[in-house]
N, C-alpha and C positions, 0 to 999 in steps of 0.2 A: 504493500500500500504506500502511495506517495506521501512524502512528508509534507505537512501543511506549510504554506508559505508564510514567512514573517511579514509584518507590516512593511518593512523596508523593501523586501522582495516584491510585494504586491505593487508598490509604487513604481517599480521599474518595469512592470509589464505593459503591454500595449493598452493604451487608453485614449480617451478623447484628446489627450494632450500631445498625441503623436509619437512617432518612433524616433529615437536618437540615431542620427547618422554618424558613421565612423569619423568623417571629416569634421563634423561639428564638435564631437567629443575631443578629438586631437587638438583642434583650434582652442577650445576652452581651456584645456590643460596647459597649452603653451602660454596663453594670455594670463592665466591664473599665476603661473610661475613668474611671468614677466612682471606683473604688478606686485607680487610678493617681493621681488628683488628690487625693482626700480622705483616703485611708488612708495612701498612701505619700508624699503631698505632692510629687509630681513631675509634670512634663509630658513630652511626647515628645521635647523638645529635650535634656533632661538625664537621662532615664531610662536605666538600664542593663538588660541582659538579665535580671539577677536581679530588678530591679523589675518587669519584665513577668511573670516567673514568679509573684511574690507577688501581683500584681494578678489574674492568672488563678486562682491558688489561692483567693484571697478570693472571687472571683466564683463559683467552683464551690462553695465552702463555703456561700455564701448559699443554695444550693439544698438544702443539708443541714439548715439550722437549723430550719425549720418541721417537717420530718419528724422531726427529733431530739426536739424538744419534744413533739410529738404522740405519738411512740412511748412516751416515758417517762410521759406523761399516761395513755396507754392502759393501761400496766402497773399504774399506781396504781388505775385504775378497775376493771380486771378481776381484779387481785390474783392472778396466776398464780404457780406455783412458780418461783422465780428461781434461775438457775444462776450460781454465782460461781467463775470459773476462776482459781485462784491459781497464778501462775508467776513465777519470778525472771527470766524471759526472754520477750520478745516481739519476734521478729526481723521487724519489719513491712516493711522496705524502703521504697520510695517510695509516696506516697499519692495524688498527683494523678491519674495515669492510671487507677488502680484505682477511684477515686471517680467519675470521669467515666463509666467503663464501667458501674458498678453503678447509676448514676443515669440511664443512657441518654443522656448528654450529649456523648459523645466526638466524634461527627460534627459536631454543632452547634458545639462549641468549636473543632474543627479548621477549619471553614469560617470562623468569626468571626475567629480568629487569622490565617488566610490573608488575609482581606479587610483586616485591619489591617497587612498587610505583614510579618508575623512567621511563624516556623516553630514549630509545636506541638512537634515532636520535640526541637528545640533547647531549648525552655523546659522540657520534661520532664527533660532531662539535667542541668539546673541543680539540681534538687532533691537534697538530701542524703538518703542512706539513713538510716532510723532503725535503726541497727545495735545494737539492744538485746538481742542474743542471740549465742551462739557458733555455732550451726549448727542441726541438726535439731530439737532440743528447742524452741528459740525460734520457729523457722519453723513448726513444727507448731501451736504456740499461736496464731500469726497466722492460719494457715489455719482453725483451729477458730473463731476469732472471726468470720471471714467467713461460715463455714457456719452458725453459730448465728444470725447476722443474716438470712441468706438463708432459713433455715427458720422465721424469726419467733419464735425462742425468747427469752424474757425472760432475757438473759444479760449478764454483766459480766465483763470481763477486769481483773484486779488485778495490778499489778506495781510496779516502781520506775522512776522517771524518771531514768535515769542521765545525768549531765551529759556523761560520756564513755562511748560505747558500745564495742563490740569494736574493737580497735585497727586503724588502717590499716596494711596490710602493704606495705612497700617491699622490693624485691630489690636489694641493693647488692653487687656483686661475687659474685653467686650466693647470698648469705646473706640470710635474713630479717632485716629491721630494722623495729621497731615504732614507729609514730607515733601520737600521741593522736588519737582520733576526736572532734574538737570539733564534733559535728553540730548543736549549738544556737547556734553563734556568730552566725549571721544571723537567728536566731529561727525559730519553728515556727508557720506559719500555721494548722495543723490543730488545735492544742490550745487549751483554754480553762482558765485557772487558776480554781480555786474556793476562794479564801481563806476564804469563809464556812463551809466544811466542814473547816477545819484542825482536826487532832486531836492530843492529847498522846500520846506514847509514852514509857514509863518504862524506865529501866535502873538497874542497881546497887542500892544501898540494902540493907535487910534486912527480915526478916519478923517481925512481932509477933503472938502468938496471944492474942486477947482473948475476952471473953465473947460478943462479937458475931461472932467468927470471926477468920480470919487477915487481917492488914493488912500490905501491902507499903509500907514507909515510907522516908523520907529518900532518895528516888530522884532521879535526874537526868532531867529531862524534855527530850525533843526533839519538836518539832512536825512533823507530817506534813501537807504541803500537797498537795491533790489537783490534778492536771491531767487534764482529760477530753478524750479524742479520740473523735470520732464514728466508728462502724463501720457503714457502710451495707450492707444486704442487696442482693442482685441484683434490681433492678427491682421492688421490692415495698414501697417507702416505709418499711420498717423501718430505723431507725438506732439501733443499740445503743451502748454506752459502754465504752471502755477507760479505766480510771482508774489513772493512775500517780502514785505518791507521791514527793514531793521533801522532803528533810529540811531543816528550818529551825530555827535556834536561837531559843529564846524571848528576849525583851528582857532578862530578868534573868540570862541564862546566865552564870555565873561572876562576875557583878558583885559579889555579896555577899562573895566571897572576896578582893576587891581594894579594900576600903574604906580602904586606906592611900594610895590615889591612883593605883594603876597601871591607870588606865582603858584605856590603849592596849592593854596586854597582854590585858585582859579581853575587849575587842572582838575582838582577833585570835584568841583561843581559841574563839570561836564556830565557827571552822572544824572543830573537833573534832566538833561535833555535825553540821555540814552535810556532812562527809566521807562520811557513811553513804550518801548517794545520789550520790556523786561519780563512781564508776567501776564498770563491770561487770567482775567477775572473768573473765579470758579463758581459762577452762578449764572444761568441763563433763564431763570424763571422768577427773578426778583430784581427790580431796578434799584440800583444804588447810585445816587447822584454824585459820584466822586469826580473831581476835576481830572484826575489821571485817565479815567475811562472816557471822558469827553475828548481829552487830548488824543487818545488812541483812535477814537472814531473819526475825528477830523484828520488825523495824520494819514490814515489809510486812504481816505477818499481824496485828499489833496494830492498826494503822490500819484494815486491811480489816475485821476483825471488829467494831470499833466502828461502822464504816459499815454493815455488814450488819445489826447489831442495831438501829441507829437506823432503818434503812429498814423493818425488820420491825415495829417498834413503831408507826410512823406509816403510815397508809394513805391519806392525802389528799395529792394532788400539791402540792408546795411547802410542806407543813406539817411542822414538826419536833416537834410535841407528841405525846407517846405516846398511841396509841389502844389497842394491845394491851398487856396487862400479864402475861398468862399465856404461858409458853413451851411449853405442851403441843403446839401446832400448829407449832412452829419447824421440825421436820424435814419437815413437809408443805409448807412455804412456802420453805424455804431448802435449797439443795444446794451443797456446797463440794467442788470437785474439786481435789485436790492434784497439781500437775504435777511428778512426781518427789518426792524427799524434801526439797527445798529449803524448801517451805512447811510442813514437818511440825510446826512449833511452833504451827500453828493448833489442833492437838488440845489440848495443855495450856493454851493461851491461852483457848480457848473454855470449857474446864473452869474456869479461874480466874475468868472473867467470870460464869459461871453460879453458881458457888459463892460467891465473895467479894463480888460486886457485886449479883447478882440473888437471892442467898440461897436457892438451891435446895440440896437435899440431894445427897450424892455420887451415889447410885444414879440419881436422876432426871437429874442433869447428865450422867452418863456415857451413859445411854440416849439422850439428845438428841444428844450429841456424836457417838456412833458411827452413829446413824441419819442424821446430817447430812453427815458427811465420807466421801469416797471417795478412793482413792489409785491413781495410775498409776505403775507402775515402768518406767523407761526403760533400765536397764542391768543386766547380770549381771557386769560387771567388778568384782572385789573392791575395787580401788583407788578406784572411783568412789562407793562407798557411804559415806554420811556417818556418822562416829563422833566425837562431840564429847567432849572431856575434861570430866569431872565438875567439876573445879576451875574451869574457865572458866564453866560454868553457875552454879556457886555464887557466883562473883564478879559475873557480869553479870545473871543471871536467877534469883535465889535462890528466889523463890516457885514458879517453874516446875520447878525441880529437886525441890522437895518434892512437887509434883503428879505428876511423872514417877515418883518413887520409890513413891508410893502406887498409881499405875496398875500399876507393875511388881509390887508386892506382891500386889495382888488378882489380877492375871493369873497369877502363879506359883502362887498358892493353888489356882486352878482347874486348872492343869496338874498340880499335885501330886496333886489328887484323882482326876484321870483316869489318871495314871501313877505310882502310889505307888512310891517307892524308886528312881525313874529320875532320879538326880541329874544325869546327863550331859545328859538332855533338858532339864532345868531350866536348865542352863548355856547350852545352845544357844539356848533360846527366850527367855532373859532380855533385857530392854531395857538392862540394865547389864552391860557386859562387864568382868569382873575383869581386873586387870593393872596395870601401872605406866606411865601413869596409868589409872585407871578411865575407861571411855568409855560414852557413851550411843549405842546403835545406833538411828539415826533411822528406818531402814527398818522395824525391828521395831516402833517406836512407831507408824508409819503403818499397819502391818498390824493391830495390836491395836486401834487407835483408829478404824478405818474399817469401814463395813459392806460395802465392795466393794474388791477389789484386782484390777487388771487389768494384763496385759502388752500390748504394742503390735503383736504379730504372733503367729500361732498357734504357731509354733515357739518363740518367746520365752516366751509364756505357759506352754507345756508345760515349758520349762526352769525357769521360776520355780517351778512347782508341784513339779517333781521334784528340784530341787537347792536353789536360793537360799532358798525358804520352805517346804521340804518338811515340816518339823515343824508349821508353822502350817496347811498344807494338810491334813495328816492329821487335825487337830482340827476345822477348819471348811472342808471342801472347797467348800461352797456359796458361800463368800465370794469365791472366785477365778474370774475371768472373762478373756475375751480381747476386745480391741477393736483390730482391725488398723487401723493408721494410714491416713490419707488426705491428699489435697491438694485445694486449691480449684481447680476447672477454670476459674474466672473469671480468676485471675491466671496460672495455668500453662498455659492455652491461649489464651483469648480476648484477654488482654492481650499475652502475649509472642509468640504465633503466630497473628495474626489471619487470615493467608492460609489456614492449615489449618482454622481454625474456620469460615471462610466456605465453603470447599470441602465440608466435612462437612455444613454447614447446607443447601447446595444439594441434597444427596442425601437427608438424613433429617430436615430441619427443624431448628429451633434449640432444641427442648426439652431437648436433651442438656446444655445449660449448667446446668440445675437437676435433671436426672435423667441422670447419666452412663451408666447402664445402657442408655440409648437407643443408645449406640455399637455395641451388638451387631448392630444393623441393617446395619452396614458389611460384615458377613460376606457379605451378598448381593452385594456388589460386588467381592469379592476376585479374580474372574476378568474383571472389566470392564476392557477394554483402555484405554478413555479415562480411567477413574478411576485406574488404575495409573499412567498417564502423568502425570495431574494431581498425584497425591501425590508422585511423583518430582520434578516441577517445583517444587512448593512447597518441598520439602526442599533442592533445589539453590539456590533463591533465598535461603533462610536461610543456606546455607553460603557463598554468594558475599558476602552482607552481612557475615557474621562474618569472612571472610577479609580483606575490605577494612578492617574495623575493626582486626584484629590486625596487618595490614601497617603501618598508621599507628602503632599503639601499640608494636610490638616490632621493626619494621624487618626482618621476616622474610617473604619471598615464599612464599605458601602455594598449593599446588595445590588448587583447589576440587573437582577430580575425585577427590582422594584420600579414603581412609576417614578421617572425622573421629572419632578414637578418644579419648573424653573420660572423665577420671577426676577428678571434683571433689568434695571433701569435706574435713573437717578432717584435718590430717596426724596420723596416729596409727599406731603399729605394727600394731594389730589390723585397720586398714582396708587394710593391705598395699600401699601405694603402692610399696613396695620391690619387690614381685613384678612389678608393671608395669614398673618400671625395669629389672629383669633381662630382661624380654621385649624392651624397647627395645634393650638392648645385644646380645642374641641376634640380633635382626633386623639390626642394624648389622654384626655379624660375618659374617652370611650374605651380605650385599651385598658386603662387602669381599672375601670369599672367592671369590665368583663374580659379578663386576661386570657380566658380559654377560647374565646370566640375567634373565628377566622377573620383576619383583616387583610385587605390587599396591601402589601408592603409599599411604602412610599418614601422617597428621598426628596425632601424639599430644599431647594437651593435658592437663596436670595442674594442679590448682589447689587451694588451701586454706591455712588458717592453722595454724601450729604454736603451741601455748601457749608464751609467752615463756621459761618455765623448763624446757621439755621438750627436753633436749639432743639426744636421738636423732631427734626429729621435725625439728628444725632442720637436723641433719646430713643427713637424707633429702632435704630441700629443696635443700641444697647439692649433693648427689650428682646429683639430677635436673637442676639447672641446669648442672652441669659436664658431664654426659653430653650435654645439649642443645647446649652450646657446641662440643663435638667433632663431633657428628653434623651440625649445621646448617652447619658450615664445611668439611665434607669434600666436595671436588668430585666424588669417585667416587660418593658417595651421591646428590648432586643433590636433585631434589624427590621422590625415592622415599621418603624418610623425613625428617620434621621433628619436632622436640620443642620444645614451648613450655610454660613454666610461667606460668600465668595469675596475674598479680600482683593481690593484694587482692581475692580472690574474695568476692563478696557477693551480695545478692539481685538488685540491678540488673544485675550482670554475668551472673548465672545466667539472667536473662531473655533475654540475647543468645545465650548459649552453648547452652542446652538445645535450642532449636528446630533448631539446626544439627547436632546430634550424629547420627552414624550408629551408633556403638557406645558403649554405656554400660557402664563398668567398675564392677562390684559384687562385689569379690573378697575380702571379709573371710573370715577363718577361720570355718568353720561353727560356729555356737553362740556367736558373740561380738557380732554386730550385732543389736540388739534388733529393729529393723524396717527403718529407712531410709525416707526419703521422696524422696530424689533419684532412686532407681530408678523410682519411680512417675511422676515428672515426665518423665523420659526416655522411658518407655514411652508415655505419653499423647501425646508429641510425635513419635513415630515413630522412635525409636532402638531398635535391637535390644540385648538385654542379654547380656553375657558375665559369668557370675557363679557363685558357689558356692550351694549350697542352704542359705542363711542368711537370717535376717530375713524380710522380705516377698518376697524372691526366690522362696521356696517357693510362696507363694500366687499370685505372678505366673505361675509355671510351670504351676500348676494351672488358672488361668484361660485362659491362651493356649495351653497345650499345651507340654510340655517341648521338643518338636521345634522350636518357634518361638523358643527362647532357646538360647544357647550355655552349657550347664551343664557344669561340670567340678568335679573335686576331691573331697575327703573330705566325707562327710556327718557329722552330729553324732555318730552312733554310731561312725564310723571314728576321729574325733578322740578320743572317750572310750577306745576300744580302744588307740589309740596312747599315750594318757596312762598307761594301765595297763602297757603293754609298755615304754614309754620311747622318746622321739624321739631319733634319732641323725642329725644333719645331715650328718656326715662320710660316712655310707653313701651318701647321694644325691650328694654332691660327688664321690666316687670313682667312682660308677657312671655318671654323666651327663657326657660330655665337654664338651658346650656349656655346661652349668652351671659346670663347673670352669674353663673358659676365662673366663667372665664374672667369677667371683669372683676369679680370679687378676689380671684386669685392674684391678678395683677395688682389690685389695690392694697391687699393685705401683705404683699411681699413674699408670696409663695415662690416667685422666681428670683427674688432678691432678698433672701433671709438676713443677710448682713446689713442691708439698708431697706427696711420695710416700706419706707415712703419714697423710694427712688423713682417710682413710675406714677406718682400722684398727678404730675402734670399731664401725662398721657391719658389717665382716667378722667381728669377734669375736662380736657379737650374733647374726649369722646362723649362725655355726658352733657356738657354745657356749651361748647364752642365749636362744634364740628361742622365746618362749612361743606364737607364732602359726604356727609350722611352715611357713615359706615354702617351703623346699625340697621338702617332701612333696607340694605341689601344683604344683610348677614344670613337671614333664613333661606333665601333663594340660593345664595352662594353655597351654603352647606349642602342643600339639596342637589345642586348641580354637581358638586364634588362627589356625591353618592353615585350619580350617573356615570361619572368618570370611572369610579371603582368597578361598577357593574360591567361597563364595556371592556375594561382592561382584562376582566376574567375571560373574555372571548377574544383571543389574539387575532384570529382571522378577521372578525368583523372590525376590530380596532384598525388593523392594517388596511382594510378596504377604505375606511374613512381617511386614513393617511394618504392613500393613493389619490383619492378624490380631491383632497386638499392640495397636494402637489400639482395635480392636473389643472386646478383652478387658479394657480398663483401667477399665471402669465401676465395678468393685468398689472402686477405690482413690480414690474421691471422699471428701473429708472430710465431705461431706453425709451419706454413708452412715454414717461413723464416729460423727458427732454424733447422728444419728437413733438409733443403738444406745445411746449413752450416755443420751440423753434418755428413751428408752423404759424403760431399766432403773432410772432414778431417779424415774420417774413424773412427769417434767416435761412430757411430751408424749405424749398417748395417741392422737392422730389418725394414720392411716396415710399421709396425703398429705404432700407437701412444701410445702403452702401456708402462708403466714405467719399468725400470730395477727391481724395487722392485716387480712389479706384476709378472715378470718372476720368481723370487725366490719363490713367493707364489704359482704360478701355478705348479712348479716342486716339491713342498713339498710332501713327501710320508708318508703313514701311516706305523707304525712299523711292521717289518716282523719277528723279532725274540725276544727271551726273554730279552736280554739285552736292545734292543730298546724299548721293552714294559716297562721295569723298568724306562728307561730314560723318556719315554712318561708320565708315571704316576708321576714321580718326577717333570717333567715340569708342569703337570697339577696342582700339589699342589702349586708350585711356582707361577703359573699364577693366581690361585684363591687368593693367599695371596696378590699378587701385584695388582690385579684388585680391591681388596677391599681397599687397602691402597694408591694406586698410580693411579689416574685417567689419568695420562699423557701417559700411555703405549698404543700403538695402538693395537686394538683387532680385526681388520678385515683385509682382503686382501686389496691390494692397489686399487682395483676397487671401493671400497665403504669406507666411513668413518662414522661409527656409532658404537653403543655399543651393537649390537645384534650378537649372535653366532648361526649360522644356519646350518653349515656343518662341518664335521670332519677335512677337510683340513684347514679351517679357525681356528678351535680350536687349531690344532697342531701348526700352524704358530704363533698364539698368544702366546702359551705356550713357543715355542722356543725363541720368542722375549723376553719374560720375563726372561727366563733362561740366554739368552745372556747378558741382562742388569745386571742380578745378578752377573754373572761371571765377567763382566767388573768391577763392583763395588768391588768384591773381589780382582781383580788384583790391583786396585788402593789402 
């Protein structure tokens, strides 16, 4: 009997990732050793595992460079409309494996590293997560960049290169402790500094009105240094750019003020400028009006808009001289997407540049601005909407305050004409909120200054239109749209769950990686006994792998046959981790009450970070860990129930956890979660969802059928009715004995015997101040969890529902979301998902006359030279990424690519 394959051997088998060619493997080994020697100045005798990771990263990056240059060159040649995605967060995670997959190099790298006596998985684990985001908002931005490159859109991501990303979370004695995320301490092999494109950003000063117009003078200048990271599309030779700005002090910063000789202090004060890009604010659901945050928001938009206008004016690759002087076509060539209100200052900043610097009149500048900008809203929580004090603006950005006042004046004049005498409506729709202090409502600024406003799930977009921006919707209903979020299937299946991807490819082919709707074909196999068995086996392998990892990390023995019940997201009251905790205690009490009864074993995993200043969220983590300590050490319970809090939840940990999940917890109060994307990742990887009708859960239920999810609890209209009637937590406490027992245990210190009153704030919140109505959904939630147990007893029926969920997840690809965005802004009119580069390849012609023949032969010589000396040049059409030449069109395109690169080098 054949010996079972190890995980490592399985990865090296034939799969959707392609077969490693011998030439590819030899080339990778050669380049790996070259980088180890020349880039890292090490040999195998002294090299560390981190050196090996860097050598591999540089080797893989070599394959990006030619494609990256050619992509940008192509955009300058064809001059398409360019999309600029402005976001204060890009939660990228790790880059190495994703790049190998998108370039079709993973199997070749795996084999090469194996032949070198190393382990690819071990090297991948060394890479630091680029944790430049809090959660869903930043991860969505990362998925969107992947999709825009895969679809061949001329797109750029713009953000801040935070020196310290989202904090590393440690759990000490059950409490969250924050540690700085020094992700750059070993360097970042994927970024390229561009000091030649460094730009000035102005702060403070005052405004002078002259005959030539307003002038912002006596400002303090901070320089914005761009760092570019390549974003490769999936096997299409397109490589887009994410440009992150880092704050640098100019050489004369503060030196003029220290002419009495305090040079040391002057140099030290440079930190004041460079602090702007030092750290990511670790909270995206609560607005803190800190001056540093406002500086960050202006810093990124000021640098970005200068970059956008420079690129608009020059149309030749590598040239910085202005070619365009008229801004009439600006909205036809430039799209700016504001990812939530954080980059809202792009609107007054673009107005300032057009009026003060380009000397356009107000009406023309406003027309261009509104046609260029679009706004995505990500939350309906009032505390998350940005409202900046006018006094802070006056101090920091005096010219922008004037522009915002003028925008508001003209806006209110229009509303006054439409609704004469309706002063209350004017107050509600004003950009300036009266009070002490006066505040600028940034969401209102975004709505007024954009041509499109979208929510991120249908239910969220409806709420936005009916409540948050109802007055604006009444005036301009055509402006409001929906764009349901999505996830990239490349990272969230092919990378993190290759076994499932290979199994699906065997049945329906591999086109689903760029057209996720192909998964619908799996419905044909829902009764296929062999397929049901294979899907169950893939899930079990993922569970065993995660169980082994958790046993090492947490010293808790986990039953891999148990339900893996997983709830991972930022810790927040509206996400209701506390409701999950009440269920855990209820299960524990039931086992203790009847220890001889059969219970379906369950391993509950919760993970997520609490904002450092969010007392209740940190207390919820302490409660979960305290309950876990009691449950996990109770011999009566055994392996029937285990509770684990996943420390430092991040993208790379999600890639391990999500494929192993049986049950996905999406239990926010209806009407509070804008969309969610974790729910989509779990669905795609074969977890069943237990959730409320909130966010994208609604559309998941529509796609898969509500009977294939565990839906419970109040709907939005029920929550609204309860708000009108009044929510009384005591009523549920008194009526439900199990709930009363759970709350009494928490209140009396059963889970905190050393500190009996530790969780009194949690109990007080639940009983008297619960905005998110946990008790109102408790009874239905417990009943729904019973249905989970009943179905899990029937593995075949459970797996059938899993297959139906996977088959229905096609809608939730970020490719679909981006296609909708691009269609609506006119950046992409073609109905297919082929890239712009593919179009150029497809239209390449063979030479038809003597001069063309000479050019062709010259190109061939250049190509052969470059292909021998430069492995980074793309040598295939965009539809494939390998090193094989099989048709004349491919050969010609590769030759022309090499010639273009050579001519570009001659120009430089």
